[in-house]
N, C-alpha and C positions, 0 to 999 in steps of 0.2 A: 573406657573411660574416659571426657574432655578433663578431671584431675579428681585426683583421693578428697579434695577437697569439698563438700558441700555444699551445693552453692543456692541463695536465701531468695523464692519464689513466690510474689507475695499476689496471690489470684480470691480477684473480687466476682462474688460471684452468691446468688442465692442461697443455690441446692452443694449442698455435695457432690454431685453424682456427675458431674462435669469435672474433680478437680479431680474422681477417680480417673475420670475417661485419662484426662493429660496424664497424671499417674504413672497409669501403664502404658502407655506412649509410652513417656521417655526412657521409661524402662527399660522395653524392648530395644531402643535406640543408643540403652547406654549411654546415662544422660544420668547426673548424679546431684543432686537437685533435691532440697528442705523446702515443701511444697506449706503457706501457710496459709489460710479461711478468711476471707474475712464475706461479710453479709450483709451489713448497713453503711449505711453513711458516716454515722459515730464510732462504730466500727474500725473503720479504714484510715480514718482524720487521724483515730491516735495509730494503727500501728504505723503510718505513713511517719506521725518522731519519732516509734522506736529507734528504729534503727535503721541502715543505708540496704536497700532490698539493690540485686542483679536487673530481673528482670519482674516485667507490674503484668497480669491476664487478663484483662477488664474481659468478661462477658455478659455483651452489652445490653441484652434484653429482661433480666432480668434483673437486674440495681437501675433504677434509673439516678445515673451518674456520663453528664457527655466529657469525652478527653477535652475539653475545654476547659472543665469544668475540675477536672480532678487532676489537672496541673498544674490550675492556678490555683489548688488550693495544696499543693505539693511543698514544705520544707525544700532547703535550701540541698542537706542533703541527698532527699532524691530529685533535683529538677530535671541532671540529665538522668535519670530508671527506663531505658524503653519502654515503650507501652506498643503490648500485641492487646487486638482486641480482636475476639466471638464474639458469633453473629449468625443466628441460626438461621433466619433470615438472609442473605445475602445478592448484595446486587452490587452494581457496578459503581454509578452513581454517592450509594450512601459507601463507600467503601474509599476512593474516591475525597470525603466532605469529611467524615477520623481522620484521612492520610493526613488534611491543611490542616486541621486544628490537632496536631502533633503529633497519630498517632504512629508506630512504627511501620504496620502493615496489617492488615484485615486480611480472617480467615474467615469459613463458613464454620459449621462443629463437622465436614466428611472432609478435610484439610489439614486435622490434626499432625498428618502427616508431617507435611509439610512447616504444619507450627514445629514441630520435634527439628526438623533440619534447622530451620532460620534462628532457634534456642541456643543453638550447636553452634553457629557461627558467633549471635550473639555474645559468649559467653566465654567461644576464649581465645575474642580479640579483644581485645580492655583496649586498645585503637577507639572500639564507634560506641565507650562511654560517651562520647558528644549525639550519638546520633540525633536522634530527637531532633534538638537542634541546630544540625545541620540539614532536615532533613527539609523543615518547617524555610529557612530560607531559601534550600536551594529548590523547590516548592514554587515561593513567592515571584523566585529569580525568570520558574516557568511560564511559568501566569503575565512576566515581564515581557518575555521574549516570542512568543507567540501569539500576544497583543501585540507589538511590536511588528514580527513581521507576516503580518496583518497585513499590514500596512502598506505592504509591499504588491500585492495580489491584484492581478489585474479585475478580479470581477468584480460585483458589490459585493463585501460582504457584513453582517451586522450580526447580536452578540446579545438577543435576547431574554428578559428572567421577568414571570406573567407577561408577556406583555408588555408590555418597557425595553426600553433598548436601551445595555449596560455599556454594547461597547461599536462600534462603525469604522472600517478603513477612509482615505481616504479616496480610493473609488466609489464608494456609498455613492461622498457626500457631494460629492461631485453627477451622479447618479441620476439623483434626486433634487438637484438644486439647492442642495439646503449649503445658507451661509458659513456656519460657526456649528463646531460641532455641539453648544447650548441650546443651539436650537431643535435636535432629538428630541432629545431631554423629553419636549414638549410632547411630539408623538407617539403618541400608539401604535401599534405596527399593525392592527387592520385600520387606520387612520389614509395607511398608502394600500389600501386593497379598491378596488373600483369597486363599487354594490351592491354588482349584477354579481356578486362571484367571495362576497364575503359568506356569505352561508358556508363556501366550501370550503373554503382560509378552518375557519372555525370547529365542522367535521372535524382536519385533517388534526390542530388540535385536539381534539379531544381522543381521535387516536393517538399520536402524541402521549399520550399522560396513562393513554390505560397500562393496566404492567402487563408483562412483560411483553410486548413490545415492538419488537424491531427497534434500534435508538434514529433510525435517520424511511423518510420519505419526502421522494421524487410530487407531488405534480405539477400540469404541466399546460401548458394557456394559460394561465390567472392574468388577469388585466389590475396592469396598475401604474395606480396614481407617480409620475414622474414629476408633475408641476402641476397646480390645480389647469392650466391648459393640457396636459399633454396627458394619453391613455396609451400604456406601453406593455404588448402581449409576452409574457417569462414565464420560462421554467422554474420552479421558487424547493435550491433543495435545506431539507428542516433534516439536522445531524440533533442530538440532544453528545451534549457535549457541558463542563462543568466551565466554570472563568469566578477569577475573583470568592475560593470559595463557594463561587453559589452553580447550585441546578441552573439551565437552561436549553438556550437551542442560537447554535450556529446557523443562519441560514444565508443563503448563495441566489443572492440575483444574475440568471442565466437570461437575458434578450434571446429569442428563441429566434431570429437570425443567427446571432453567433452560432460560430464552431469551436467553438472552447468547453472542453469538459472539465467540468470544475473538479474531479476527485477521479485517480485514476484506479483505486478500488470500486466498486458498487459496495454504496449505502446500508446495502439488506440483497440477505438476498433473490426476490424477488423485483432485480433490474439489471436491463443489459450491464456487460459488464466493458471497460474500455478496451480495445484488441493490445493491449502492453499488459495490460491486471488479466485474461487472459490469457495469453501466452505464457506466462508467467505459473498460473495455477496451470497449465496446464502437463509444462515444465517441472513441475514439484508432479504429481502423478505419475506421468514418466520417467525417473529418475526412484521412484519408489521400487525396492525390493523384495516388499511384502505389502502387497496392493492386499484388502478385506474382501475388495468389492474388485470389482471389473470395469471397466474404462472403453468408452467408447468413441470417437469423435465424427461429428457431425457437418459436411458441407448445406444447409436448407436453403437454397436457391426459389428466387421464386422468377419460372419463368414465363418467360413473355416480357420482360417486361418494354424489353425494345417496343412492344410493340404494342404495349399495351401508352405506354409515354406518347407517344405517334394521335396516336386517337383521341385522348385524352387531353393535351397538355404536359405544359413543365410545370403550372401546379396545381393540376389534379391533382395529377402523379408526384407528387410533395406527399401533398398530402393523404394519396395511398402512405405512402413509403413510412410516414410522422403513427401514418392507422395503422401498419405492418408493424412495427415496430415494441406502439402501445398492445400490440396481441399479443405481441411473441416476449414484450416485458412482468403480462400476467401469467405465463404458464414459464420460467424462471420459478428456477428452488435451489436445491440444494441438493438433490439429484439428478438435475440440469443446467446446468453454467452459462447460459448464450452472452454471442458479441456480437456484435455489426462487423465485419469486414469490408463490406463496401455497400453500396448502395440498395443492389437487388441480392445481397451474399449472406447470410448467417454463420456464423460458429455455432456448433452445439458438445458443449461434454457432459456424458452420463454418466454421468450410477446407475448400475442397479446390479444383485448377487450375481449376475451371468449377462455372459455376450446376448442369447433370445433371449431377455429381456431388458437388456437395453434398446433389442429391435423393436420389438416391444415398445417402449412408451416412445420412440422418434415415430415410429408408423403411428400412436395413439396425437400425437401432434399433429404431421402428413390429418391427416384422419378432422379436425379439428379446425386446421388451419381452411384445408377448404372445402367445408359444408359455409364457414363465416363469414357474412356479407361486409366486406368491405363499405362505410363510405368513403368520398369523393369527390364532397363538395355536395353536387348535385346530379355525384353517378352511385351508385351502390354497386360496387365487383366485385365477383369469385375469383378469388385467384387460386391457382393449383402452382402445386414447387416440385423441381426437382436437384434430390437426394445423393447425396453420396456419403458412406459411410466407414470407417477405418478401426478396427477392434485394434482396443493398445496392447499390445502385445511384446513377449519380450524383445519378439523384431521389428520392434517404432525404437528408434531409439533416442527420436531428436522432437522440438514442434517442427521447424521445416520441415522434416521427413514426412513427419502424421499428417501437417498439411495440405506435403501437396500429395500423398495419395486419396486423404480425401475429393484433393481439385480433385483425381483422377473418376474416382471413382465417381461423383454428380457429375462429370465430363458421359460416364457410360453410360448414364439415367437419364441426362438428355438428347442425347444419342435417339435410347431405345423407345423414346415417346410414352412412354405406357405409363406416369407420374404413377412411379414405384420406389421403394426405393432402391440402388442398389450399393451391396457385402463388398468392399473390394475385393478381389480373384489375383492374386501376385503372375495364377500363367493365363485366367482371359482378359486380364486387363493390361498385358505385358507393349501390345504396339502402342494402348491408352497413354501408355504411361511415356509411351518413345514419345508419341506426337506430344502429350504434356510438357514433356522434359525440353525435347527442343527448341518447343512454344516462349519455352523460358529464356534457354539460352539465346536463343537471335533474339528479344526479348535485354536481356542480359548488355550481350557486346553491343545494341544500341544508342544503347544508355549508357554506354563505351566510349562507341565510336559520334556515336550523337550529345555530346554531353545531356544527355535522361535523368540522366544523378537528377538531387537537388540538397545540399543542406538543408538542418532543424538545427537549433541551439535548446541546450534546457539546464539553465545554471543550477550549477552548487555548489552551496551559500554555507563558510567559515559560518559557528556555531559559539567559536571566541576573538579576542581579538585580530586576526588578517582579515584582511578585508582582502583578500586576492578573489580579483574577477576569473573565478573557473563557470566554461559552459561543461556539457557532456555535449558530442556530435553525433548528432541521428539523421539515416543517411535514410534517403525515399527513392522511388521511381519514380520519376512525373506521370503523371495522367490525366486525363481529363477531366475540367472542375475539381471537384476533391475526389478523384476516386487515388490518391497516388501508393501505389500496393510497397509492402512493408517487406523491411528482412527477412523477417519469418514469410513470406513464401516465395525468397528464389535463395536466399542461399543456400537452398538444400542442394538443388540443382547447382550452383557458380560453383561449390564444392568441386563433384560428380565432374565437373569441366571444365574446375582446372581454371576458374578465372576468380578467386575468390584474391587472390593475391593482385593479383589485375583493380580489386576495385576498393581495396586498403591503398592501391598506393594510385587512382584517383581519389580516395574519403582526405589523404592528405597534400597531398598539390593542390585540391584545392581548398581545405583549409590552412591549409600557408599565404594561401595569393588570398583569401580574405582578411591574414591576421595583418601580411603587406601593404595591402592595397586602403586596407583601413585604418591606421598605426597604429591595432594598440596591440604595445610590446607586449605589453602588462598582461594581459590576455595570456591562457592558461586555458588550452583544451583537450577533454579527455575521448582518446578514438580505441575505439572494438578494431580487436588488432582476430586477425582469425591462423584460424590451427596452420596453415600452410604458409603463413608469412613467419609463424612462428618456427614453423622446420625449414623453412627453407633459406641458407645459408647466401646464401647471395644477399636476402632484405634485407641487412644493416646499410650490404657495403655500397645499398644501392641509397640507402635515406641518409648513411653519412654524404657518401659524393655527392648530394644532390640538396642537403634541407641540415648539411653541418652546427649550423648557427641557428635556426628555427631550434632546433630541437626540443632544448632547453624551455621553449615556448610549450610539449607535447607530452601529454602522460598514455603512455601504451594501455589498456584494459584487458586480458586476458581470462575466459574464466575458471572457477578453480578446479574444476573435472579439466580441462584442459592443461592446466599447469601440474595438474598432479601426475597426470596421460602419462609426459612429456614434461618428468619433472626437470631431468641434464638440458635442454636443449630451453628451457625458461628459464632455470638458474644463466647458462653460459648468456641467452636475450636483457636478461636482466643487470649482468651486472656491463654488457655495451654497452646498452643504452643509458646505466648511471654517467661510467665510464663520458660519456659525452651531451653529459647535467641532463639526463631528459630524465624523466619515472615513468615507475610499472605502477597497477595499479591491478586487484584479483581481485577476480569482478564474479558473480554471483556465490556471493562465504559465505559463511559457516555451514555447506555445508556435512562437510565431514572432520569432528571435530574429534575422532582419532585418529586425525595424522595429519593431527599438528607439529608434532614436529618434523616431519615436512616441509610443511605450509612456511613453518624458520623460520625453514634451510633457505627458501626462494628465495631472502629480507627484500619479500615489497616492497613500498616507498604507502602505498594505499588499502587498506581492504572495504570492497565494499559490497555490503549486507546484502543477505538475497532477495528481492522482493520480496517475497513470496509473504520473509518474515517478519515483513515492515508493517505487510498493512494489515490494514486489521488493528494494530498492537496494539489502540484504546483499551479493548474490548478482548482479547487473546489473552489469556495469561499465560496457558503457552509458547506462546512465541513471545510474551515480554520476558518472562527466563530462558532462553535460549536470545536474544537480544543483549541483558547482562549477564551474563554468563561469552557470550565475544565479547561486549564488552571489556569486563575483568579482562582474559587473558589479554586481551593486546596492551595492557598495561606495561606487560612485560617486557615487548618488542616499539620498535618505534614510528613503526609505523602508522599513518592518520582512519581512523575510521570512515564512513562513509556512509549516512541511509539513504537508499531511496523510494522512489516513489513512499510517502509522505501523505498522508491524507484528507488529517485533518491534526486541527487544533490540538486536542484530549493528547493526540502522541507525537505530536509536537512534541508538551513536555516532560511526557517517558524521555523521548531517546536526545535532552536535555539536561533531561538528569540525571541519566547513568553514561553527561558524556561525551556522545558521538565528535566530535570534531569534526563533519558538513552534510548541507541535508540538504534531499532534487526531490521533489516528486511534484504533479496538475496544483499542486494545495498550490504551494509556491506561485508556478509558476507553469504553465506548456510546453511542450517544442515549441517554436518559435522562426521567424524563416529572416531574426537580426537580431542584432547582437545589444538589446539593449534595458537589458535588464538595470533597475535600479541596485548598485549593493552598497554604495554610497553609503545608503537608506540606510546600512544595518546599526545597528549599536553591538 
């Protein structure tokens, strides 16, 4: 039991039913507490004056009093008392509103077990008696933080409430040629929409207001009024959010000619995932040991796209690709997650009860694709597809390997010219594997020899007073147009062919050269390190010999799984790097809480939370709990915590409240070719 002394808990409720339920759960959890019930406002006011309460539980549906009003009515003796709200009809926006009003936490009736766990914490820690005041202060700071950071986002972003603008960022002001922020308060959101598209946008608002609908919608090719004389087509991303205590919408205007994704993670399941988030999701599935569902990875390739492009021209073929992407978006779901790998290839992560059901889902999508007539300006086109499938069994160990095998299966499908899915078979497809791998090896060797690699940079932003200039260095193989090859498409082969260390050295050489060339001596680079370099006893010597004076600007990222698998090598590497005044970050952190002591032994400088836990943070209470636990455990060490894949304002507010040190994500800025992020704009 927490304490032999009974703790005083006041339950504000209209009936005895909920009190009995709470009492039973607390007894089960061995929480010693004395419950008192109040069923009316006058009685509540009397009880608040009578004694000091340890906790007040407010069943909000039955008593006509808000959290604000309850706090206002509290005498000084109970001003610091934690308030827990129970709501039968729990929804995220209402919960956030209660918390912003001063509630410690909000639970639905089916979460009473969680309520018991929180009560244990509150009753066992005297330091939490200032919780309400601290929570209100931190949430106010959270709002200020994500408003301030939105100013640095290069896309036009606005926050609206009931069609009126609450806040805009400078990019919005520039995009719409608005001279002062006061001017926007005189404009309603629909004033920005061209007349022909107003009904479509109104319909979207109605959809977002429907109860139970996903919190985000994207509408494409909407004409907006950039000025009195200029009309511009944009894709508009609407995301339900809260700002300054009000429910509202976050709106991102993405001009259709921009190749910028405003979010790493999709706002809802009926949308194409970004490549980065798709790989994160794939990685999570592969690492799960107790999967209740069967999963398959599928390459879905538009058959003969080069021929189609030559026949109908660039403009029409681009329009065709937009039509196909819309088709794929409409078929995305919780069971079929889809990402666009390049112009004519989509990757699908399919979940079902068994492998055969996965195949059936893919075949149904292929059949619908085959009979669909795509409109390409003045052409109607029926397209075919080549499909390769690999089942994600225990024999598949990484996203790189899975993508490589799906690529092989797709190659077999293409060569057979039957427009039928091919399921990867290690025996039958051995020769194709060797040929595809050899092509990839040659591509990597050419990239090393002719500098066909390129570097992109994504800012890692401090949430504290420290205004460090920090970027993660990301690698691509150059392609034609926007068809760059992602690391997930070639690193598996690089590892097999022992080219990983060569790639690591190329990245370090070129990253350091850029620092020297631009004279950015105060800039710090996070660089991913391969398992091969970690295990190579000569790598540190090479690093010290060539870049001893620059190591102070470098932070080497090692995946958590790799660090634990090769623990002694990781400890040795970290010690050597620290001796050279460099630093090390454990990436994909948080998947092995049971091995905390081993992770602590590594003594890394930074821990970067696995992006799968940060994505959709604002709507996923399980992920919020995981992030909270990570932050609590990190307080015992001197390491800094980084959250990547930050996707929206609400998630940013949660991370700020949890005490995260650094954030990273496309919400702030997508990876870019230049080191031009305005760190000095931070508050």
